[in-house]
C-alpha positions in Angstrom: 71.9 153.7 148.0 70.6 150.2 149.1 68.9 149.8 145.7 72.2 150.7 144.0 74.0 148.1 146.1 71.4 145.4 145.2 71.7 146.2 141.5 75.5 146.0 141.7 75.4 142.7 143.6 72.9 141.3 141.0 75.3 142.4 138.2 78.2 140.7 139.9 76.3 137.5 140.4 75.2 137.5 136.8 78.8 138.1 135.5 80.0 135.4 137.8 77.4 132.9 136.5 78.2 133.9 132.9 81.9 133.2 133.5 81.1 129.9 135.1 79.0 128.9 132.1 81.7 130.1 129.7 84.4 128.1 131.6 82.4 124.8 131.3 83.3 123.1 128.0 82.3 119.8 126.6 84.7 117.6 124.7 83.2 118.7 121.3 83.6 122.3 122.2 87.2 121.8 123.2 88.0 119.9 120.0 86.4 122.7 117.9 88.3 125.4 119.8 91.6 123.5 119.3 91.0 123.1 115.6 89.9 126.7 115.0 92.8 128.2 117.0 95.7 126.0 115.8 98.2 128.0 113.8 99.4 124.9 112.0 96.1 124.8 110.0 96.9 128.3 108.7 100.2 127.0 107.3 98.3 124.0 105.7 95.9 126.4 104.1 98.8 128.4 102.6 100.3 125.2 101.3 96.9 124.4 99.6 96.8 127.8 98.1 100.4 127.4 96.8 99.5 124.1 95.2 96.3 125.4 93.7 98.2 128.4 92.1 100.2 125.9 90.0 97.1 125.3 87.9 97.6 128.8 86.3 101.1 127.8 85.2 99.7 124.6 83.6 97.0 126.5 81.8 99.8 128.7 80.4 100.9 125.7 78.3 98.0 126.4 76.0 98.7 130.2 75.8 99.2 131.5 72.2 102.7 132.8 71.4 103.1 135.9 69.3 106.4 137.2 67.9 107.2 140.3 65.8 110.5 141.7 64.5 111.6 144.7 62.5 115.1 144.7 60.9 117.2 146.6 58.4 120.5 145.7 56.8 123.0 146.9 54.3 125.5 144.6 52.6 128.4 145.8 50.3 130.6 143.2 48.7 133.2 143.1 46.0 131.8 141.7 42.7 133.3 139.6 39.9 130.7 140.5 37.3 128.9 143.6 36.2 125.6 141.7 36.7 126.2 141.4 40.4 124.9 144.0 42.8 127.6 146.0 44.6 125.2 147.1 47.4 122.1 145.5 48.9 119.8 147.2 51.4 117.1 145.2 53.1 114.2 146.2 55.4 112.0 143.5 56.8 108.9 143.1 59.0 108.2 139.6 60.3 105.7 138.1 62.7 104.3 134.8 63.9 101.5 133.4 66.0 101.3 129.9 67.4 98.6 128.2 69.4 99.0 124.8 71.1 95.8 122.7 71.3 94.7 120.5 74.1 95.0 117.4 72.0 98.7 118.0 71.4 98.5 119.6 68.0 100.1 123.0 67.2 98.6 125.6 64.8 100.9 128.4 63.7 101.0 131.2 61.2 103.8 133.5 60.1 104.4 136.3 57.6 107.4 138.1 56.2 107.3 141.4 54.3 110.6 142.9 53.1 112.0 145.5 50.8 115.2 144.9 48.8 117.1 147.6 47.0 120.2 146.9 45.0 122.9 149.1 43.4 125.1 148.1 40.4 128.4 149.4 39.2 127.3 149.4 35.5 124.5 152.0 34.9 123.2 150.1 32.0 122.6 147.0 34.1 121.0 149.2 36.8 118.6 150.6 34.2 117.5 147.2 33.1 116.6 146.0 36.6 115.2 149.3 37.7 111.6 148.0 37.2 112.1 145.7 40.2 114.5 147.7 42.2 113.5 148.1 44.9 111.5 144.8 45.1 108.8 144.1 47.7 108.3 140.5 48.8 105.5 139.1 51.0 104.8 135.6 52.2 102.2 134.1 54.5 102.5 130.6 55.9 100.0 128.4 57.8 101.2 125.2 59.5 99.6 122.4 61.4 101.7 120.0 63.5 100.2 116.7 64.7 102.3 114.5 67.1 102.0 110.8 66.4 104.1 109.5 69.3 105.5 111.7 72.0 103.2 114.6 72.8 100.1 112.9 71.5 97.1 114.0 73.5 99.4 116.5 75.2 100.0 114.7 78.5 102.2 117.5 79.8 99.0 119.5 79.9 96.1 117.1 80.4 97.9 114.8 82.9 99.4 117.8 84.6 96.0 119.3 85.2 94.9 115.9 86.7 98.0 115.8 88.9 97.6 119.3 90.1 93.9 118.8 90.9 94.8 115.7 92.9 97.7 117.4 94.6 95.5 120.3 95.6 92.9 117.9 96.9 95.6 116.1 98.9 96.9 119.4 100.3 93.3 120.4 101.3 92.7 117.0 102.9 96.0 117.4 104.8 94.3 120.1 106.8 91.8 117.5 107.8 94.6 115.2 108.9 96.0 118.0 111.1 92.6 118.5 112.6 92.2 114.8 113.2 95.5 114.6 115.0 94.6 117.7 117.0 91.3 116.1 118.0 93.2 113.1 119.4 95.4 115.4 121.5 92.4 117.2 122.7 90.7 113.9 123.6 93.7 112.6 125.6 94.3 115.9 127.4 90.6 116.3 128.2 90.3 112.8 129.7 93.5 113.3 131.5 92.1 116.3 133.2 89.0 114.3 134.1 91.2 111.7 135.6 93.0 114.3 137.6 89.6 115.5 139.0 88.8 112.0 140.0 92.1 111.8 141.8 91.3 115.0 143.6 87.8 113.9 144.6 89.0 110.5 145.9 91.9 112.1 147.6 89.6 114.6 149.2 87.3 111.9 150.5 90.4 110.1 151.9 91.5 113.3 153.7 88.0 113.6 155.2 88.1 110.1 156.5 91.6 110.6 157.9 90.5 113.8 159.6 87.6 112.0 161.2 89.9 109.2 162.4 92.4 111.6 163.9 89.6 113.5 165.7 88.3 110.2 167.1 91.9 109.3 168.1 92.3 112.6 169.9 89.1 112.0 171.9 90.2 108.4 172.8 93.7 109.5 173.8 92.3 112.0 176.2 90.4 109.3 178.0 93.5 107.0 177.9 91.9 104.4 175.7 94.7 104.4 173.2 98.4 105.0 173.2 100.2 108.0 171.7 101.5 105.8 168.9 97.9 105.2 167.7 97.3 108.9 167.4 100.6 109.3 165.6 99.5 106.7 163.1 96.4 108.7 162.4 98.4 111.9 162.0 100.7 110.2 159.6 97.7 108.9 157.6 96.3 112.4 157.4 99.6 113.8 156.3 99.9 111.2 153.6 96.4 111.8 152.3 97.0 115.5 152.2 100.1 114.9 150.3 98.2 112.7 147.8 95.6 115.5 147.5 98.2 118.2 146.8 100.0 116.0 144.2 96.6 115.4 142.5 96.0 119.2 142.4 99.5 119.8 141.0 98.9 117.2 138.3 95.6 118.8 137.4 97.3 122.3 137.2 99.9 120.9 134.8 97.4 119.1 132.6 95.0 122.1 132.7 97.9 124.2 131.4 98.5 121.8 128.6 94.9 121.8 127.5 94.6 125.6 127.8 97.7 126.1 125.6 96.3 123.6 123.1 93.4 126.0 122.8 95.7 129.0 122.9 94.3 130.2 126.2 96.1 131.4 129.2 97.8 128.5 131.1 96.0 129.2 134.4 92.6 129.9 132.8 90.1 127.9 134.8 88.1 125.2 133.0 85.2 123.0 134.0 84.9 119.8 132.0 81.7 118.0 131.4 81.7 114.3 130.3 78.3 113.0 129.6 77.5 109.6 130.9 76.3 108.2 127.5 75.6 104.5 127.0 78.6 102.6 125.7 78.4 101.5 122.1 77.6 98.0 121.3 80.6 95.9 120.1 81.0 95.8 116.3 82.8 93.2 114.2 86.4 94.3 113.5 85.9 94.0 109.7 83.0 96.4 109.9 85.0 98.9 112.0 87.9 98.7 109.6 85.7 99.1 106.5 84.2 102.3 108.0 87.6 103.7 109.0 89.0 103.0 105.5 86.2 105.2 104.0 86.4 108.0 106.6 90.0 108.4 107.8 91.5 111.5 106.3 95.0 110.0 106.1 93.8 107.4 103.5 92.0 110.1 101.5 95.2 112.1 101.3 97.1 109.1 100.2 94.5 108.3 97.5 94.7 111.8 96.2 98.5 111.5 96.2 98.3 108.2 94.3 96.1 109.9 91.6 98.7 112.6 91.2 101.5 110.0 91.0 99.6 108.0 88.3 99.3 111.2 86.3 103.0 112.0 86.7 103.9 108.5 85.6 101.9 108.9 82.4 103.8 112.2 81.8 107.1 110.4 82.3 106.1 107.6 80.0 105.3 110.0 77.3 108.8 111.5 77.6 110.3 108.1 76.9 108.9 108.0 73.4 110.3 109.1 70.1 109.2 112.3 68.5 107.3 111.7 65.3 105.2 114.6 64.0 103.1 115.0 60.8 103.4 118.6 59.5 101.2 120.2 56.9 102.0 123.7 55.5 100.4 126.0 53.0 101.4 129.6 52.1 101.3 132.4 49.5 104.1 134.2 47.8 104.2 137.7 46.2 106.8 139.8 44.4 106.1 143.3 43.1 107.7 146.7 42.8 104.7 148.3 44.5 104.5 147.9 48.3 100.7 147.9 48.4 100.3 145.4 45.6 102.9 143.1 47.2 100.9 143.3 50.4 97.5 142.7 48.9 98.5 139.9 46.5 99.5 137.8 49.5 95.8 137.1 50.0 95.6 135.4 46.6 96.6 131.7 46.1 97.9 132.2 42.6 101.4 132.0 43.8 101.5 129.5 46.6 103.4 127.0 48.6 102.2 123.6 50.0 104.0 120.8 51.7 103.4 117.7 53.8 106.2 116.2 55.8 107.0 113.8 58.6 109.6 114.8 61.2 111.3 112.3 63.4 113.7 112.9 66.3 115.0 110.9 69.3 117.4 111.1 72.1 120.0 108.3 72.3 120.1 106.7 75.7 117.0 108.6 77.0 118.7 108.9 80.4 116.7 111.9 81.5 113.3 110.4 80.4 114.0 107.1 82.0 115.2 108.7 85.2 111.9 110.6 85.4 110.0 107.3 84.8 112.0 105.6 87.6 111.3 108.5 90.0 107.6 108.5 89.2 107.3 104.8 89.6 109.2 104.8 92.9 107.0 107.7 94.1 103.9 105.7 93.3 105.3 102.6 95.1 106.1 104.7 98.1 102.5 105.9 98.3 101.2 102.3 98.1 103.5 101.4 100.9 102.3 104.3 102.9 98.7 103.1 102.3 99.6 99.7 103.7 101.3 101.2 106.7 98.5 103.6 107.4 95.9 100.7 107.1 97.9 98.7 109.6 98.2 101.6 112.0 94.4 102.2 111.8 93.8 98.5 112.4 96.0 98.7 115.5 94.1 101.7 116.8 90.8 100.1 116.2 91.9 96.9 117.8 93.3 98.6 120.9 90.2 100.8 121.4 87.7 97.9 120.6 89.6 95.5 122.9 89.7 98.1 125.7 86.0 98.7 125.3 85.0 95.0 125.3 87.3 93.8 128.1 86.8 97.0 130.2 83.1 96.4 130.9 83.7 93.2 133.1 86.6 95.0 134.7 84.4 97.9 135.6 81.8 95.6 137.2 84.5 93.8 139.2 86.1 97.1 140.3 82.7 98.5 141.5 82.0 95.3 143.4 85.5 95.5 145.0 84.9 99.2 146.0 81.6 98.3 147.6 83.2 95.4 149.4 86.1 97.6 150.6 83.6 100.2 151.8 81.7 97.5 153.9 84.9 96.1 155.2 86.2 99.6 156.3 82.8 100.4 157.9 82.8 97.1 159.8 86.4 97.5 160.9 85.7 101.0 162.2 82.8 99.6 164.2 85.2 96.9 165.7 87.8 99.7 166.3 85.3 101.7 168.3 84.6 98.6 170.4 88.4 98.2 171.0 88.4 94.9 169.1 90.8 96.2 166.4 94.0 98.2 166.2 94.9 101.5 164.4 97.3 99.8 161.9 94.5 97.6 160.6 92.1 100.6 160.2 94.8 102.6 158.4 95.4 99.7 156.0 91.7 99.2 155.3 91.3 102.9 154.7 94.1 102.7 152.1 92.4 99.6 150.5 89.1 101.5 150.3 90.8 104.6 148.7 92.6 102.4 146.1 89.4 100.5 145.3 87.3 103.6 144.8 90.0 105.2 142.7 90.3 102.1 140.6 86.6 101.9 140.0 86.3 105.6 139.0 89.3 105.4 136.7 88.0 102.2 135.1 84.7 103.9 134.3 86.6 106.9 132.8 88.8 104.6 130.8 85.8 102.9 129.3 84.4 106.3 128.1 87.9 107.2 126.8 88.0 103.9 124.9 84.6 104.6 123.3 85.8 108.1 122.3 89.0 106.8 120.9 87.1 104.1 119.0 85.0 106.9 117.4 88.2 108.8 116.6 89.9 105.7 115.1 86.8 105.0 113.0 86.9 108.6 111.6 83.8 110.0 113.3 85.8 112.7 115.1 86.3 115.7 115.1 82.5 116.3 115.4 80.7 118.4 112.8 79.7 121.3 115.0 78.3 124.6 113.6 81.8 126.2 113.7 83.7 123.6 111.8 81.1 122.0 109.4 82.0 124.5 106.7 85.7 123.6 107.0 85.0 119.9 106.8 82.7 120.3 103.8 85.5 122.3 102.1 88.1 119.5 102.9 85.8 116.8 101.4 85.2 118.8 98.3 
């Protein structure tokens, strides 16, 4: 029984340790969890799939087109001469096949095979034409159309493929923009939680000092060394410090809930953060930071892909503003016979043939539709260029803010640490004077508040420097980190 209890206790301890390890998360792990769990990325992936599916529609522009028809007719008309047929019966089979080419040309072939039977009112006339009644006709045509102006090089296909590939790349990179934005949210929430923990720790230390002071006041009051008002000041100090501690815990609970929900965890799921005390990066020239950011930031990659798509759409619109001028070459065979088989086979001979070469011109007066499309494409392109300028300025602002905070924060941290050390020495010295009855309670309370504020300022300044370094890495485009879980996703975005 004792052995069973020991085993059970060991299992409980191991489970508790495992939970504690699982609850401790680094910033990189939080960012990766946020990205992998965000439902918005699933929507972005669906948008990418929708955009990519349009390529099949564009490929359909080169699909061959086949048509076939079978018809029969009977026509009976009054005649003014015995040489005219009173009744004409026609049966026809027709078909065509056309294939657009990638250079804008069109190759087509068609055939028509029909049977014509006529009736005449005069039997003598009918006997004379009986040799070709019914008559079988067959014709086969081959045509080649080459556009000289509009449609040359088939921009509605070739440029559309380019535009669709660029749009698909932009949609895929948009997932990276979402991930980049989520990373910043995770960074801010993570460091806010770290700030709350610093508040709790400093507030706890202040509570401990206030409790010691109150205990000391109780002892001195019993011996009549201080008045009741001095003890009440110490009690008020302790009550205030406990209020500060409770407020810090409440802020942490609220910020913990935000971070947990960002990772799609339960709001009250406990989390232990771990911020490594890494050396701060050396200051870099602003131009160097900006050049790196312009190459790495996903927003600019998206805009470049959108610009490529807009350029392709503009070329398509420019082509629509041209006149239609096509060079058309046709060749064909013709047959006529009273035998259906002979009429069909003789179509393969070129004895009776047809050939033509023509130029076809067409145009739309006003071209309002084409010019509206051009105007829209040009405005879309200008809008993307304006977005690039705005994004570049926003990135510059982010880099400048993080870099300035990092550079100016180091001296501030040194000054804050020196002030905290000085306030600690001042408070210790004042407590020594107070024990010797050479100081009053109000002064001790004031000095304790000065010490608490100085310690809090120093800790928060240290944390703000680390936050500035992380935000600088984010602004430069180095975050989110390439962990094992999301490296595949980032490679897919870049490709």
